[in-house]
FIPAVO-293513 format. One record per residue (C-alpha): residue in one letter; y, z, x. Coordinates in steps of 0.02 Angstrom, whole numbers, plus 32768, in hexadecimal, padded with zeros to 4 digits. Each point is the difference from the previous one (the first is absolute). Last residue first. Layout:
AYZX
...
***
This chain:
X39610F6D4FDB
X80638061807C
X7FDD8074808B
X808780318088
X7FE08075808E
X808A80348077
X7FF1805F80A4
X809A80518051
X8058801880A4
X80A4805B8016
X808980088087
X808080817FC9
X80B07FED7FB5
X804D80908055
X805D805A7F69
X80AD803D8010
X803580B58004
X80598020809B
X801D7F488038
X806F7FE07F5E
X7FC77F727F96
X7F9B7F558009
X7F857F9A804C
X7FB48072808A
X7F667FC0806E
X7F48800A800C
X7F987FA88078
X7FCB7F418033
X7F8D7FFD7F6A
X808B801D7F84
X7F897FD67F7A
X7F477FDA8005
X7F9A7FC07F72
X7F3A7FE17FFA
X7FCB7F937F7D
X7F6D7FEF7F89
X7FE47F827F7D
X7F9A7FE77F73
X7FFC7F837F6B
X7F747F96804E
X7FC28057809A
X8035803680AE
X80B37FC67FDB
X8049804180AA
X80BE802D801D
X8045803D809E
X80B980437FFA
X8084801B8081
X80AE80508010
X806B800F80A7
X80AD805C7FE2
X808A7FEA8074
X808D807B8009
X80B880208010
X803780B58010
X8043805E7F6F
X80B980548000
X803A80517F64
X80747FAE8012
X7FE17F538046
X7F597FB97FEA
X7FA07F968089
X7FBA7F537FE3
X7F597FE57FAB
X7F727F9A8050
X7F607FD87F9B
X7F647FA98043
X7F767FCE7F8D
X7F407FCB800A
X7F8C7FC47F75
X7F527FD68026
X7F857F9D7F83
X7F4E800B7FE4
X7F957FB47F79
X80217F427FF6
X801C7FF980BB
X8087804C8076
X808680007F88
X809B80278068
X80AC803E7FC3
X807C802A8092
X80A4805C7FD0
X8094800C805E
X809780797FD3
X80AE80148030
X809480817FE2
X80B28005804C
X809A80597FEE
X7F9980927FB0
X806F80557F7E
X808980858027
X806C7FB77F82
X8041809B7FB6
X7FDF809D806A
X8091800F806F
X807A7FD37F71
X7FAD80777F86
X801A808E8075
X80AD7FCE8032
X803A80247F4A
X80B18014802B
X80367F997F5D
X80BC7FEB7FC1
X801A7F54805A
X7F617F937FFA
X7F6A80298074
X7FB27F6A8064
X7F597FAA8003
X7FB97F768064
X7F507FC07FF8
X7FA27F7F8070
X7F517FD37FC9
X7F7B7F828056
X7F637FE17FA3
X7F567FC18036
X7F5D7FAD7FB5
X7F5D7FB8803E
X7F597FBA7FAC
X7F7B7FB3805F
X7F647FAF7FBC
X7F5A7FDB802B
X7F687FB97F9C
X80417F527FE8
X8052800B80AF
X80A880318040
X804980067F4D
X80AE80378032
X805F807E7F83
X80BD802A7FFB
X8084807F8003
X80B6800B8014
X809480877FD6
X80A97FF98042
X809380807FF5
X80A580397FD2
X803180AC7FB7
X80A980367FC4
X805680957FE2
X806680757F95
X800480C37FE6
X806880707F8B
X7F9D80027F5C
X7FF480B57FD5
X7F8680957FEF
X804A80AC7FEF
X80168084808C
X807480927FCE
X808680458059
X8080800B7F74
X806A7F6C8043
X7F5B7F9E7FF0
X7F837FD88089
X7FAA7F5B8010
X7F4A7FCE8007
X7FEF7F478002
X7FA77F797F9A
X802D7F418024
X80937FC37F9F
X7FFE7F538059
X7F767F988052
X80047F4D803F
X7F617FBA801E
X7FDF7F63807B
X7F607F9E7FFE
X7FA27F898068
X7F587FC07FC3
X7F6A7F9B804A
X7F5C7FDD7FB3
X7F697FA5805B
X7F667FA67FD8
X7F827FA68086
X7F627FAC7FFD
X7FE57F957F60
X80947F9B8020
X809480488050
X8053806E7F7E
X80AF80427FD9
X806E807B7FB5
X80B1801B8033
X808180857FCA
X80AE80338002
X803680967FA8
X80B680517FCA
X7FF980AE7FB6
X808C80677FAC
X7FC380B27FF0
X8042808C7F93
X7FD680C97FF1
X802C80217F54
X8082808E7FF2
X800280C18017
X808680607F97
X7F8E80977FC1
X7FAE800E809F
X7F95809F8012
X804280A8802A
X7FBB802080B2
X802180AC8042
X800F80507F58
X803380AB7FCF
X7FAA80077F8D
X7F467FE37FDA
X7F737F90803E
X803F7FEF80A8
X802F7F6D8009
X80287F8E7F6B
X7FBC7F577FD7
X804D7FB07F62
X80567F60803C
X7FAC7FAD8099
X7F5080557FD7
X800C7FCE7F54
X80127F4B8028
X80977F908035
X7FEF7F437FEE
X7FCE7F94809B
X80517F627FE8
X7FF77F3E801D
X80627F66801F
X7FB37F668036
X80247F61806F
X7F697F8F8022
X7FD07F6F8076
X7F5D7F94800B
X7FB97F86806A
X7F517FAA7FE0
X7F7E7FA8806D
X7F4E7FC47FCD
X802F7F7C7F73
X809F7FCA8067
X80B180437FFB
X7FD580637F70
X80B080577FE1
X801580A67FA9
X80A5804D7FCE
X801C80B87FB5
X808680547F9B
X7FEC80B37FD6
X805A807D7F89
X7FF680B87FDF
X808580517F8F
X7FEC80C37FE4
X802E805A7F61
X801F80A67FF2
X800B806D80A7
X7F8C809D7FCC
X7F907FD37F76
X7FD87F548031
X80307F5A7FAD
X7FB77F558047
X804F7F5F7FF3
X7FA17F728062
X80317F66803B
X7FA77F5E803A
X802C7F50805B
X7F6C7F978050
X80297F518052
X7F717F848023
X80017F718077
X7F6C7F86802A
X7FF87FA87F53
X80BC80187FF1
X806E80787FA7
X7F6A80597FB7
X804F80907FAC
X7FB280BF7FFB
X8058806A7F87
X7FF380B57FFC
X801D807D7F79
X800A80C27FFB
X8026808C7F79
X7FF580AF802A
X7FF880B67FBF
X7FD580AA8052
X7FEE80A07FAE
X800380B4802A
X7FC580A07FB8
X801380A7805F
X7FB580AA8016
X803A806E8095
X80BC7FD17FE3
X8014801D808C
X7F7A7FE48084
X7FF180A58067
X7FC1803080B7
X7FCD80938059
X800480887F76
X7F8D7F947F9E
X80167F797F81
X7F747FC67F85
X80377F417FDD
X7FE87FA17F6B
X801E7F477FED
X7FF97F977F68
X800D7F48802C
X80417F6C7FA2
X7FF17F38802B
X80397F697FA7
X7FEB7F5A804D
X803C7F5A7FD5
X7FDD7F468013
X80277F50804D
X7FAC7F70804A
X804F7F548008
X7FB67F5B8057
X807C7F777FF7
X7FF47F468037
X7FDD7FC07F57
X7FC6809B7F9E
X7F6780548053
X7FB180757F84
X806080A37FDE
X7FC4809E8063
X8020808B7F7F
X7FE880AF8045
X800180AE7F9D
X7FE780A28050
X7FEC80B07FC2
X7FF280A3806E
X7FD380B37FD1
X801080778089
X7FBC80B88005
X803780838083
X7FC280A0803B
X80488053809B
X7FE080AC8049
X806E8040808C
X8020806580A5
X7F6A8081801C
X7F907F9A7FEE
X80017F497FD3
X7FB47FE27F57
X7FFD7F457FC9
X7FE87FAC7F56
X80017F4B7FDA
X7FF97FAD7F58
X800F7F407FE6
X800A7FA27F62
X7FF27F408001
X80457F747F96
X7FF57F438025
X80357F647F9B
X7FF27F4F8041
X80327F597FB1
X7FD27F698055
X802C7F4B8038
X7F967F798043
X80257F777F83
X7FAD804C7F72
X801680C18003
X7F8D80768047
X800280AB7FA9
X7FEE809F806E
X7FEB80B17FD7
X7FF38092806C
X7FCD80B77FED
X801780818083
X7FB980B88002
X802F80868078
X7FB380A8803F
X803B808C8071
X7FDC80868073
X804A80678085
X7FDE80A78064
X805B801D80A2
X7FA880878068
X8063809E8033
X809B80288060
X803880AF7FF5
X808A7FFB808B
X80447F5B8023
X8078800A7F6E
X806C8079805C
X80947F9A800B
X7FD67F577FA5
X7F947F82805C
X7FB37FAA7F66
X7F5D7FC2801B
X7FC18083806A
X802C803880BA
X7F6B800A801A
X7F697F987FBF
X7FE57FFC7F45
X7F397FF17FE8
X7FCC7F877F7B
X7FB180047F55
X7FD77F797F90
X7FE57FC67F57
X80017F4D7FA4
X7FFD7F957F63
X80067F4C7FDE
X800E7F917F73
X801B7F3C8001
X7FFB7F907F60
X800A7F497FFA
X80217F797F85
X800A7F488008
X802A7F8F7F66
X7FFB7F3C8006
X7F517FF77FC2
X7FBF80AC8002
X7FED805380AF
X7FDC80B3801B
X800E807A80A0
X7FCB80B18002
X802380858091
X7FB680AE8019
X802E808A8071
X7FCA8092806D
X8053805F808E
X7FDB80868072
X806780558094
X7FE180718096
X807D80238089
X8000806E809A
X80C2800F8038
X800780A18052
X801C7FC480B4
X7F85804A808C
X803F801C80A9
X7FCB7F68807A
X80A680078063
X80187F587FBD
X800C80507F50
X7F4F7FEC7F9C
X7FC07FBE7F60
X7FA180677F78
X7F6B7FB47FB5
X80067F697F89
X7FA37FF67F56
X7FD57F727F84
X7FD07FDD7F54
X7FF87F5D7F9C
X7FCF7FD27F4F
X7FFE7F637FAB
X7FEB7F9B7F5A
X80027F507FD8
X801E7F8D7F68
X7FE97F557FD2
X803C7F977F5C
X7FE17F977F6C
X7F8B807C7FB6
X7FC680728095
X7FC97FDC80AF
X7FD580888087
X803C804B809B
X7FCB809D8060
X805D8046809D
X7FD88081807F
X805A80608082
X7FD380838095
X8078802D808A
X7FF48074809C
X806A8052807F
X8038801C80AF
X7F737FBB8066
X7FEA7F787F7B
X7F7F7FED7F73
X7FFB7F777F7D
X7FA67FE17F67
X80277F6A7F87
X7F9B7FDB7F5F
X801D7F647F99
X7FAA7FCE7F66
X80087F637F8E
X80987FA17FCE
X809A800C806C
X805A7F4D7FEB
X7FEA80027F43
X806F80B28004
X80A67F998051
X800C803F80AA
X808D80768033
X80BF7FCF8026
X80628059806C
X80C07FD3801C
X80618048808A
X80B47FDC7FF6
X807C8007808E
X80A980308046
X806380327F62
X7F867FFB7F70
X804880A57FCF
X80577FC37F6C
X7FA27F6E7F98
X7F687F99800B
X80407F467FE8
X80B7800C8035
X7FE6809B807C
X7F6F7FA8806E
X805C801780A7
X7FA67FD880A7
X7F5280158047
X7F8F7FCA7F77
X7F4980398014
X7F847FBD7F87
X7F6180677FED
X7F637F957FCF
X7F5F80107F92
X7FE680C88012
X7F66803E7FAC
X7FAA802280B1
X80A080648021
X7FE080827F7D
X80AC802E7FDA
X80788097802B
X80B880077FD9
X801180C1800B
X7FF9803B80B8
X80877F81802F
X808080637FA4
X807D7F727FFC
X80BB7FF87FE8
X8074800D7F71
X802080B78026
X7FB980547F6B
X7FE67F587FA0
X7F677FE98073
X7FCA7F5B8022
X7F647FB57FB8
X80427F677F98
X7F777FBA7F9C
X7FE57F437FF9
X7F5B8001803E
X8027807C8087
X80B980008038
X80608040808D
X80B77FF98013
X8046801F80AC
X80A880568025
X7FE780B27FF8
X7FBC803E80AF
X803A80B97FF9
X80B680287FFB
X804980928052
X7FC97FFD80AD
X7FDE7F427FFF
X7F727F8D7FB6
X7FB37F5B801F
X80A07FA08004
X7FB37F6A8054
X7FE57F4D7FD1
X7F6280397F99
X7FCC80B77FDB
X7F6A80738007
X800D80B78027
X7F5580567FE6
X7FCF80B57FD1
X7F53801E7FCB
X7FA8801280A2
X809C80338064
X809F7F9B802E
X7FB27F498009
X80717F6E801C
X7FF47F547FB2
X80907F8A8029
X7FEA7F657F97
X801B7F448022
X7F5C7FF3806C
X7F9D802B7F5E
X7F54803C803C
X803080BB8008
X80157FF47F43
X7F4280117FF5
X801980AF8056
X807680397F7D
X7F887FC57F7E
X7F6B805F803C
X7F5D7FF88063
X80357F56805D
X7F717FB48065
X80657F64801B
X7F7A7F7E7FD1
X800580497F46
X80C280027FF8
X80157F55804F
X7F757FBC7F88
X805A803C7F6D
X80967FA78028
X80988050805D
X80927F837FCB
X80A57FF28066
X80A07FCF7FA9
X80B17FE68054
X80477F9B7F65
X80117F447FC4
X7F4F7FFF7FC4
X7FBF7F49800D
X7F7D80218089
X7FC7809E7F9C
X7FD67F917F69
X804880357F5F
X7FD280797F6B
X808D803D7F9D
X806E8099801D
X80677F9C807B
X7FEA805580A2
X7F7280787FE0
X7F827F827FA4
X7F9C7FBB8090
X7F847F7A7FEF
X7F9B7FE280AB
X801D7F42803A
X8038803080AB
X7F6A8074801C
X7F8E7F647FB7
X80487F92807E
X7FDA8074808E
X7F4780197FBC
X7FD580A47FA7
X7F7F80688040
X7F63800F7FA1
X7FB680B97FEB
X8008800D7F46
X7FB97F5B7FE3
X7F7880248074
X7F6180207F8C
X7F587FFA803B
X7F9080137F68
X7FD180A37FC4
X7F50804D7FCC
X7FE3804280B3
X809A80697FF6
X7FB680917F94
X7F9180598063
X80808017808E
X808680517F8D
X7FC080B07FE6
X7FC2801E80B9
X80A97FB68039
X805D807E7F89
X7FAB808B804D
X80297FDC80B8
X80B97FE07FCE
X800F80A87FA4
X7FB280528095
X80857FB0806F
X809A80477FA9
X801E80AF8035
X80C480218013
X802C801E80B4
X8072808E803B
X805A7FCF80A4
***
């Protein structure tokens, strides 16, 4: 395997950093684990768009804390999401991940597209196919405060495409990242370097950061190299101000990357596998947020962001899109037994595709707009019983106005035991890939878009329980049933052309559970598992057996067990075992993965860690056997210096 040099950078940084540590006092706030009770009391905002205790949230929510990320040794966002037991994270190549909740992790004609991902309130899904390019939403993991992972629908509060889950990534307030931070990492397959500097200003704080990483090419199970080496760099700035009841923040980022394009290419159009070249991508975004705190506990929040992304995929297409998004939210102060939040969003995009002889998006240039209004009321029926009802109306360019309701009921049986139930309707709206894609890039077309496509719908029933046994044990269990309709198919017209349609329906039912056990004050065990059963069928008029065979071929069972042990005040050991069940078509065998990390805080503000992933050997996670990556065993060293 080709290795990216990183150890010389690490040695040089250690030599530069050692003289500075003597002036620092020992600090451990950033390394302290939260207790079981503190974990239950973490504030989450993704369920009701206002802060509430995790223990009170009537939804299936798993929170990945900053300390979880640090102890795991994850080197990018996708790897950090492996910590959530209610997600399936599958790596197809270095930069190509497939991530979903409750199944539907891609099919032969529809990539994974039913999971909404946000970073500090900015949606990062692509309007080209309403899914995720996981090589784009990069963050400096040391700046992440928490990641809220909701498995289940979130359409009422967050809009279309929040069908099977919502991932809400929140970075730390600038006042919590003052001073300097340096991170250097060297793995057998790559290297990473990052820095951060934070300071104070009038009525506020700021930070600036930069990071760069490189990964060498991966390999097939046969040992043959795959062209998926990847390098990327990113810089950013954040400022936070508070003046009385007013709070302001500005967050800006810019990035540029290059990655190899493994065969058969991003779009498997006839002949497109010839002349593959590196994918080039860059982008920039800026988000502004204002919040006014009202007397009595309410607030008014306004947010605006602009996001530009460019992606060149030789020889098939180049896409450049600019997105402007405006949001307004009003959380009313509690009035009697009612807590009401309402708001609206306006979103517009300008998309330009440079077509090729292999594939075309028609029209090549398109301007689209989305507009929505939502309202949700939480009613305290009794001191221990709450009902929540909400609705969203959202208009999209292809199917008009969609209606997204949800009703939730939460019963706190005791201070440490809560039951909840929910009924929701949510949709995944068509994208340019569903409507405007033509193959090849000039007539006669084999695939001629999908001018008559409809929204894919899901009606979801959930039953959940969240409990705590003193200061030692916490656990959460959720059962769900999803009823899908109008799922994407490829159908043949009387003229013999293939078009996208909506002639498949199905259901998924399952169970997800996780918990924590505080074995001793210094040792915690965390475990989680999911069970999933999916059934799909074609409707009259469709003969798309290919889509039927590949839809719903998600793992029937996943499980993980993590051990976090603070050996003493300076040393800690993290061990993790993950199990993923087999996939259907394309067939991917089940696998076990063993990860470990040893961390040593050898001086104030300095930490050295050794990280190993897949220590029991490499395995495949996604894709056709002839071209898929063998996810390898890796070992790396990471140095962190902070003052």
